[in-house]
N, C-alpha and C positions, 0 to 999 in steps of 0.2 A: 229588769230593768224600768227607769221612771221615764216620763213623757220629759221632764227636761233636757235628758239627751238626744233628743228629736227636734232640739231648738238649732237649728243652721247658723253658722256664722251670717255675720254681714260679706259681700261682694268688695274685693279689692281690684283694680284694673291688674292684666297678667304684665308681667314685665316682657314676656317673651312665649313665641310659640314652638317646641320640640317637633321636629317632622315626626318622630316619633309617639308624638300625640294629637298629630295633626288632625287625623280623621276623627277621631273620638271627640275632639272636640266640637267637629261642626255636624258633628251627631248630636251630642247633646251638651250645650255651652254651661249650663247649672254643672254638669256632675265634676266637669274636667273645673269649674273655678271654684268650687266648693272642694276640691281634692287642694289644687293651688293656695288657696289663705288657710290649709293644716284642718279643714274638718273632721274630726275623728270618724273614723266610718262605722257607720250603724250595722251593717253586717259580718260575719267573721270572715275574713280571708279562707278561700279554699284551701285546704293541707296540701294539693299539688299548686297552687302556685305559690306556695311556699318555697316547694321544690323548684318551680320555676328558677326565681327567686338564687337560690341558694345554687342552684347553675351559673346564671349570669353571674357572682359574684366568683365562681369558681375561673371563669372565661377572663375576666379582669384579672384577676391575681396571674393568670398564665399570660393573657398578654403582657404585663409588666415585667414578666420573667421571675414571679415568685415561685412559682413549680418546674421546677426542673424533673424530677421523678416522680414515680407511683407512692411511693411512700410520703413523703408530701404532698402529692393531690388526696389522699388518703385520712390525709393529718386535718387539713383545711377543710375537708369536708364533714370530718365530726364536729371540728368548732365551729364550723356556720349550723350546723342543725343544731348545735348545743346553743347556739344565741337564738336563734328562732326559738326552738322551744321554750326557753327561759322568757322569752319575752311574749310567747303566748298565755304562758302558766298563768302572768300577771294580767292577761286581759279577761274579762269575765266571757267577752263574746266568744272564745278561742278555747280556752283552757282544757275544754274535752276533748280537744280536735288532738291531743298528743297521746301518744307518741307518734309524730311523721311516719315512722317506719310502719304504724299498723294502720293510720288512716287514711293512706295515700293510695290510691289506687296504684297496682303494680309498680310499686314504689323501689323494687330492688334490680329491675328491670331497667327503669327510668337512672338509677344510679348508673349501670352501666352503661348506659345509654349516652351518661353525659361524661363517663372518663372515658370513654373511644372518642368522644369529639373534642378531648382535650388533651390526649397524647398525642397527636401528632404536632400540639402548639411546644410540645416538653424542646423539640431540638429548630424548628421555624424563628420562634422567637426567644429562646434562652442562647442558642450558638452562635445568631447575629453579631457581629461587629460594627461597630460607627463609620466603617469604611465598607463594609457588606452588605449596609442596612438592604432587607426585601421586604421589612412591612415596619408599619408603624400601627399602634395599635392604642385604642382608645382617646381617636383624635381631635377634639374637639373643632367646631367650625360655625360660622353663622356669619349671616351677613354685616354688613359697615355700621348700620345702626346697631344691631346686635337685637333687633325684633324677630330672627328666626335664627338657631343655633341648636345645634346638639351634639352628642359622640358618635361618631363613625367608630364600629369594633376595630373592624382592620381594614387599612389600605393595605394591598401588596402590587410590588412593583418587579413587574415581569418584563422579559423581553420583548412581549408581544404587547405592552403598558402597565396602565394603573387599573388595578381591581379594586372595588369596593366591597367590601363583604359584611352583612351584618346577619348574627345570629339567633336565633328564634327555637325556644322551651318548648312553646305551643304546636298547633296546628298549624302550617303556613296557607295552605290550600281551603278553599270551599269547594263543596260537592256540586257540580250543578250537570246537566244536559247531556254540556260536552265533555265531561271528563272530570279533573281536578284544574281548577285554575288559582293561580295565587292571588290571596285577597288582596284587592283595591288598597288597604291601608297600608299594607303593605309596600308595594309597588311604588307607592305614592312616596311614604317615608325614603325609601333607596334615590328617585329621581329627586328631593330637594336636597338629600347629599348631596348628587352628582353637582348640583349647581354652587353648592355653600362651598362644595370642593375645589372648587373653579375659580371662586372670587378668593377665596385663602391661599389657593397656591397656583392660580393660573392657568393651569391645565386641567383639561374634562378625561373621566374614565374613559376606558375602555369596556370596562363589563360594570355591571352592578347584580350582585351573586348573594342571593339566600340561603341557610345552611339551616338543615331543621335539627335534631336530636340524632335522626336516624342519618344524618350525612349525607342525606339527597340536597343536591345542589339546584338551585333553580335561577337562571339568566335572567334578569328583567331588563327588557328592550325598553332604550328611553333615545327621545330628540333633546336635542338640547334647548329648543323653545319651549317645547312642551315645558322643561325644568324650569327653566328662568321664570315662565307663566306662573308654576304655580307658586313660588316665592314670593311675587307680586302679589298675587291671589291672596296668600298667607299674610300676607305683610296687612292689605287693606281689610282683611276679616279681624285682624286683631287689634287696628287701630279704631274700626266699628265697633265692636266689641266694648272696647274702654269707653270708647266714648258714650257709649250706652250705660254704665257702668257709673261714669262719674255723672250722669245726668238723675241719679236715682233712681233706675226703674226697680219694678219688683223683681226678687228672683226671679218669681214664678214665671215670667215672661222671657227667661231665658232657656227653659226647658221645653226639651222635644220629647217626652214620653211616646212608646212603641212595643210592643215585646222583645223585638231587638235591641233597643237602647237600653230599655229596664232590668233584664234577664241579668246580666252581671254585674249590675250598679250596686254598690255598696249602700248611695245616699237614699234608695227611694222609699225607706220606713219615712222622713222626713219632706217626701218632694209632694206637695198639694196637686201637683198637674198630676201627678200619675195617679193618683189613688181618684182624681176624677173622672180621668179618660179610663181606665183599668176599667169600670163597671158594667159587669155582664156582655163582657167580650172576653173571646175567648184565645188563647194564644198566651195571653201572661203568666206572670212566675204564678206559685200557688201561693198568693198571700191574701190574707183576709183581717177586716177589722168592723167588731161591734160591739154589742152588749153580751154581756154574759147573762144569758138565761136559764142555765144550766152546768151546776157544777160537782164532779163527784169525786170520791176518792176511789181507787180501785183495790181491790185485793191484792194489786201487785207493787203498792205504791206511787200510782200515778196518776197523774186527774186526765179524767175526761170533760171538756166543755164544750158548751154549743154557743154558739156566737149568731147574733142577729144584726142583720142593718135593717135598712129601708130596701136594699135591694138584693139581697141573699141570705140565707139561712144554712151555715155550715157545724157539722161535727169534729172533734181535733182532739185523738187517744193518744199514750205514751205519753203524755208531758210529763218531765222530771221534775221532781218538786226543786231540786239544788239549782235547775232553770231556769226556773218560772215563778220565783220568790213571789212577785207579785201579786201572784193569784190569790194570794191568803188575803188581802185585801184593796180588792178593785173591781168595780161593776164595767169595766171596759177595758177591752185590750185588743192587742194589734198581732199576728201572727206570721212572718216573712218565711219562706222555703219549706213549704210543709211538702210530706210525702201523699202520695196521693193513697186511699186504704182501698176497699173490697168495692165499695158503690160511689156512685155520684153523691157528690154534697157531706164524703166522711173522709177524713186527712190523716195524718199521724206524726209526731214528732222524729224529724230523723236527723242527722249528725251537724247540716250546714243550718236548721232549723232554731229560729230567734224570735223570742218573744217578747211585749212590749206591755206595760201600764198604761192605760191613758185616763185614768184618773184615780 
């Protein structure tokens, strides 16, 4: 990979905020704005995330009534997997991560869980008619000015009232001292949907529910005033962000580096604030950049290099030539998502490792 790939695109004003991304935007605006402007990810998408996207696509198809039986579901699964693997094959960052069935932890288990999640929708969605409508799927809701908007996975109409449902393919809860608590980001997302639904339909939902891959359901308590206040806060936040972007502020001022914010950020190789703040601090991703002071081609055909910077020195082994062509003609390098090796200061290449030549 060349350093040219690490040059980020200029920032553009955001058109709207989605409830599903609001908490992430608050955590680090720069990451979300780079994604919104079409900046290509600089690190590979984990195979499990691809499977999650496939799951969401199948849910969308089920919501639209296009999956009515087992055979159709399995056919769509195979087609979506093929599409993702074809895209990965043409992506230098991800082509070594196919097939997904091999590189995704518990792939078959997740596939079965997704199938089990979708099966109840066969009859729930497909069997309803215009006069017996009991659910609406992929329902778009937004504020009148369009600044806050998104799609609700499923709205159920029951004798007890309206139920807004969102499906999650990843972890729904955070483990803490009090047990498992639903992540704040997901709670906020559903609370925002509640008010957006009220704006669109003039009715408040009675229940907000999250459903995970294991079909566990989590009801989110909410207060109407809180929901309305969140939308107002999000609108003000969007206006403030866009005014700062239009003022031509340096993109670095929008970054909020922290171990939690940066751990899964695919843009951190190009984030100057990330590299400045992470120096000599524990808890950060296993990423390093520096001068290549030693390089050896080992007997198994892989490279071992030593990187040195003003702050640290690390050794990295098992670097495959095919994924690190830049090692043939560069003096400085960056490696992200390294695996820990046998001792402190020693690391190795793992499937998610990505390297860049810096000179």
